[in-house]
C-alpha positions in Angstrom: 0.0 0.0 0.0 1.6 3.2 -1.2 1.5 6.4 0.8 4.1 8.2 -1.2 3.5 11.9 -1.9 2.1 13.2 -5.2 4.9 13.3 -7.8 4.0 16.7 -9.1 4.7 18.1 -5.6 7.7 16.1 -4.3 10.0 13.8 -6.2 11.9 11.1 -4.4 15.7 11.1 -4.7 18.5 9.4 -2.8 21.6 10.9 -1.3 20.1 14.3 -0.7 22.3 14.7 2.4 25.2 15.3 0.1 23.6 18.5 -1.2 23.3 20.1 2.3 25.3 23.2 2.9 24.5 26.0 5.3 22.7 27.8 2.4 20.6 24.8 1.1 16.9 25.3 1.8 16.0 22.1 3.7 13.6 20.6 6.3 14.2 17.5 8.3 11.0 16.1 9.8 11.1 13.5 12.6 8.6 10.8 13.3 8.3 7.2 14.4 10.3 4.7 12.4 8.1 3.1 9.8 6.0 6.3 9.1 8.5 8.1 6.9 6.5 7.7 3.6 3.3 8.9 5.3 5.1 12.0 6.6 6.3 12.8 3.1 2.8 12.4 1.8 1.3 14.7 4.5 4.0 17.3 3.8 3.0 17.3 0.1 -0.6 17.6 1.0 -0.2 20.3 3.7 2.6 22.4 2.2 1.4 22.0 -1.4 2.6 24.8 -3.6 5.2 25.9 -1.0 7.3 22.9 -1.8 6.2 22.1 -5.3 9.1 20.8 -7.4 11.1 19.9 -4.3 12.9 16.7 -3.5 12.6 14.3 -0.6 14.4 11.3 0.9 13.2 8.8 3.5 15.6 7.8 6.2 18.5 9.8 4.8 21.9 8.1 5.5 20.0 5.5 7.6 18.5 8.0 10.1 15.3 6.1 10.9 12.2 8.2 11.6 13.5 11.1 9.5 12.3 12.6 6.2 14.6 15.1 4.4 12.9 17.6 2.1 14.7 20.1 -0.1 12.1 22.7 -1.1 12.7 25.5 -3.6 12.9 27.9 -0.7 12.2 28.4 3.0 9.9 31.2 4.1 7.6 32.0 7.0 4.6 30.6 5.2 6.2 27.2 4.9 7.3 27.3 8.6 3.7 28.0 9.7 2.3 25.2 7.5 4.9 22.7 8.7 4.0 23.5 12.3 0.4 22.3 11.5 1.6 18.8 10.5 0.0 15.9 12.5 2.3 13.0 11.7 5.6 14.4 13.0 7.5 15.1 16.3 10.0 17.8 15.4 11.0 20.1 12.5 14.7 20.6 12.1 16.5 22.9 9.6 19.5 20.7 8.8 22.8 22.5 8.0 25.3 19.8 7.2 26.5 16.2 8.0 30.0 14.7 8.5 31.5 11.3 9.1 32.9 10.3 12.5 36.3 8.7 12.1 38.7 7.1 14.5 38.5 6.7 18.2 38.1 10.4 19.1 34.5 11.0 17.9 33.6 13.3 20.7 36.6 15.5 20.1 35.9 15.5 16.4 32.3 16.7 17.1 33.7 19.5 19.3 36.2 20.6 16.7 33.7 20.5 13.8 31.2 22.6 15.7 33.9 25.0 16.7 35.2 25.4 13.1 31.9 25.2 11.1 29.3 26.3 13.7 25.9 26.5 12.1 27.5 27.6 8.8 26.0 31.1 9.4 26.0 33.5 12.3 23.7 33.1 15.2 22.3 35.9 17.3 25.0 35.7 20.0 23.1 37.9 22.5 20.9 34.9 23.5 21.4 31.4 24.9 21.4 28.0 23.3 21.1 24.3 24.2 22.2 21.2 22.3 19.9 18.2 21.9 21.2 14.9 20.5 19.5 11.7 19.4 22.0 8.8 19.1 21.5 5.4 17.4 24.1 2.7 17.0 26.9 1.2 19.0 29.1 3.9 20.5 31.4 4.3 23.5 29.7 7.6 24.4 26.2 8.7 25.2 23.8 11.4 23.8 24.7 13.5 26.8 28.4 13.3 25.9 27.5 14.5 22.4 25.6 17.4 23.8 28.4 18.4 26.1 31.2 18.3 23.4 29.0 19.9 20.7 28.1 22.7 23.2 31.7 23.3 24.0 32.5 23.7 20.3 29.7 26.2 19.9 30.8 28.2 22.9 34.3 28.4 21.5 32.9 29.7 18.2 30.1 32.0 19.2 30.8 32.8 22.9 27.1 32.3 23.7 25.7 31.1 27.0 24.0 27.8 27.6 20.5 27.6 29.1 18.7 24.2 29.1 15.3 25.8 29.8 15.1 29.4 28.7 17.1 29.1 25.4 16.9 31.1 22.1 18.3 28.4 19.8 18.0 24.6 20.0 20.8 23.0 18.1 20.4 19.4 17.0 23.4 17.2 16.8 22.2 13.7 15.9 24.5 10.6 15.5 23.5 7.5 13.6 26.3 5.0 13.5 29.2 7.0 12.1 27.2 9.8 10.6 26.6 13.1 12.4 23.9 15.6 11.4 23.9 19.2 12.6 20.8 21.5 12.4 18.5 24.0 14.2 15.3 22.7 15.7 12.3 24.9 15.2 10.0 23.1 17.6 10.4 23.2 21.4 7.8 20.7 22.3 7.0 17.6 20.2 4.1 18.4 17.8 2.8 15.0 18.6 2.3 16.1 22.2 -1.1 17.5 21.8 -2.3 20.3 24.1 -5.5 18.6 25.0 -4.0 15.7 26.9 -5.0 15.7 30.6 -5.2 11.9 31.2 -2.0 10.1 30.1 -1.7 6.5 31.1 1.6 4.7 30.3 0.1 2.7 27.5 -1.3 5.8 25.7 -0.9 5.8 21.9 1.2 8.6 20.4 -1.1 11.1 18.7 0.9 11.1 15.5 0.7 7.3 15.3 -3.1 7.6 15.7 -3.1 10.1 12.9 -1.2 7.6 10.7 -3.7 4.8 11.4 -6.5 7.1 10.3 -4.7 8.0 7.1 -4.3 4.3 6.3 -7.9 3.8 7.1 -8.8 6.6 4.7 -11.0 8.0 7.4 -12.6 10.8 5.4 -16.2 9.9 5.9 -18.6 7.3 7.3 -19.0 5.8 10.7 -15.9 4.9 12.8 -15.6 3.0 16.0 -12.6 2.5 18.4 -13.5 -0.3 20.9 -10.3 0.0 22.9 -10.2 3.8 23.1 -8.1 4.1 26.3 -7.3 7.8 26.8 -9.3 8.8 23.6 -6.4 9.5 21.3 -7.8 7.8 18.2 -11.4 9.3 18.4 -10.0 12.8 19.2 -7.6 12.6 16.2 -10.5 11.3 14.1 -12.7 14.2 15.0 -9.9 16.6 14.0 -9.1 14.6 10.9 -12.5 14.8 9.3 -15.5 17.0 9.9 -17.9 14.4 8.5 -17.0 11.3 10.4 -19.5 9.9 12.9 -17.4 8.6 15.8 -18.1 6.0 18.5 -15.6 5.0 21.2 -15.7 2.6 24.1 -13.5 0.8 26.6 -13.9 -1.8 29.3 -12.1 0.4 31.9 -14.1 2.9 33.8 -10.9 4.9 34.6 -10.1 5.0 30.9 -13.6 6.3 30.0 -13.3 9.0 32.7 -9.9 10.0 31.5 -11.0 9.9 27.8 -13.9 12.1 28.6 -11.6 14.7 30.1 -9.3 14.6 27.1 -12.2 14.8 24.6 -13.6 17.8 26.5 -10.2 19.5 26.5 -9.9 19.0 22.8 -13.3 20.6 22.2 -14.7 17.7 20.3 -17.2 16.2 22.8 -20.2 16.8 20.6 -18.5 14.7 17.8 -17.8 11.6 19.8 -20.2 9.0 21.3 -18.3 7.6 24.3 -19.5 4.4 25.9 -18.4 2.2 28.8 -18.4 -1.4 27.3 -16.4 -4.5 27.3 -15.6 -5.3 23.6 -17.4 -8.6 24.0 -20.7 -6.7 24.6 -20.5 -4.8 21.3 -22.1 -7.7 19.5 -25.3 -6.9 21.4 -24.9 -3.1 21.5 -24.4 -2.5 17.8 -26.2 -4.1 14.8 -24.3 -6.0 12.2 -22.6 -3.8 9.7 -23.1 -0.6 11.7 -19.7 0.9 10.9 -17.5 1.6 7.9 -14.2 1.9 9.8 -12.7 0.3 12.9 -9.5 1.9 14.0 -8.0 0.9 17.3 -5.0 0.0 19.5 -5.7 -3.2 21.4 -3.6 -4.5 24.3 -0.2 -5.8 23.4 0.5 -7.8 26.5 3.5 -5.6 27.4 2.1 -2.8 29.5 -1.5 -3.9 29.4 -2.9 -7.4 29.0 -0.2 -9.5 30.5 -1.2 -13.1 30.9 -3.9 -13.1 28.2 -4.3 -15.9 25.7 -3.8 -13.8 22.7 -4.9 -16.4 20.1 -8.3 -16.5 21.8 -8.2 -12.7 22.2 -7.6 -12.1 18.4 -10.2 -14.7 17.4 -12.8 -12.8 19.5 -11.6 -9.4 18.4 -11.7 -10.2 14.7 -15.1 -11.9 15.1 -16.4 -8.7 16.8 -14.8 -6.5 14.1 -16.4 -8.6 11.4 -19.8 -8.1 13.0 -19.4 -4.3 13.4 -18.0 -3.6 9.9 -20.0 -3.5 6.7 -18.7 -5.4 3.7 -15.7 -3.5 2.3 -15.3 -1.8 5.7 -11.7 -1.2 6.8 -10.0 -2.4 9.9 -6.8 -0.8 11.0 -5.0 -1.7 14.3 -1.7 -2.3 16.0 -0.6 -5.7 17.3 2.5 -7.1 19.0 1.7 -10.8 18.5 2.1 -10.7 14.7 2.0 -14.4 13.9 -1.0 -15.0 16.1 -3.0 -12.2 14.3 -2.3 -13.9 10.9 -3.2 -17.3 12.3 -6.5 -16.1 13.7 -7.4 -14.2 10.5 -6.6 -17.2 8.4 -8.7 -19.5 10.5 -11.8 -17.2 10.4 -11.4 -15.7 6.9 -13.4 -12.6 7.7 -10.8 -10.1 6.4 -8.5 -9.6 3.4 -5.2 -8.2 4.5 -4.3 -5.2 2.5 -1.1 -4.0 4.2 1.1 -4.6 7.2 4.2 -2.8 8.5 6.2 -2.5 11.7 6.2 0.9 13.5 8.8 1.8 16.1 7.0 3.8 18.8 7.8 4.3 22.4 10.6 1.8 22.4 8.4 -1.1 21.1 7.8 -2.3 17.6 4.2 -3.3 16.9 2.9 -4.2 13.5 0.1 -2.1 11.9 -2.5 -4.1 10.0 -4.8 -2.7 7.4 -7.6 -5.2 6.5 -10.8 -5.1 4.6 -14.1 -6.9 5.5 -14.9 -9.5 2.9 
């Protein structure tokens, strides 16, 4: 299932990192690993003419969860549009990359930042902080990278460091032996929605919920989330489409109370029918074929659902989903027990599997399934 951006807006090209200089217009968008193509598609949809004719690359130089876009130009309009994106965490304006060589990687980072800085002048009357994301086997930590990069920038610009009240956030990310330097536009993760009041440990990231809805093609019709938890999917659904009819339920009274608080804070309470039900009761509550879409995040058995018999669970879940969905209705969900899902679906035969992919989110790697009711 392709989610690539429209070719007339963005064209895919490899090795774009090699084109980066301090003067190259560029955006680096961060997300969860496995959603890079969807991010590029949303960028094309949302930024439209502002990036028309630009180039993009997924996972540049192996940086998972990254999408590099080289637009014709950068301007305030593009910045404002990018800040409205729903599938991403952060927006970075990348300046350059370099290879780490030898055993003195940290000293190399310090020297490079001292010599090249940000490849332009920063307003030195303010303060900065360095943030680093590191991936791979190294003898140093992300904190070490931040410390050495910060020392190099102090040597170059003479600026002060302030980890809280800063004017510039410098990103120095390391992936194996590749180092990327840029300026981060976003202070808070864009995926950290302002409406969240109730936030249990197993909450789904809002940008992942948005991704599930895009794969569901949730533009219209009736949608249900029978494991709504804190309400992330129904809230995102209400903000995704003005025409969706949305129903959400959960077996946990605490979750329903928390979801109600989140839904109210998001200002979408009139759009969502929220019910306190065990998923097994939905066969009696809703008539057969009542919904066009079922988008949900069932228990994985990691933080929630430990000790469950997951083969029996998925048999019941798929049976209930088949009852709720009309023929041709779409089922999109995340699952940790991948082989068990396939076995349960093959045994029952209710659904045709359209697509599956692994998404890295919150330190775990569930598989997203997209299925269609036969």
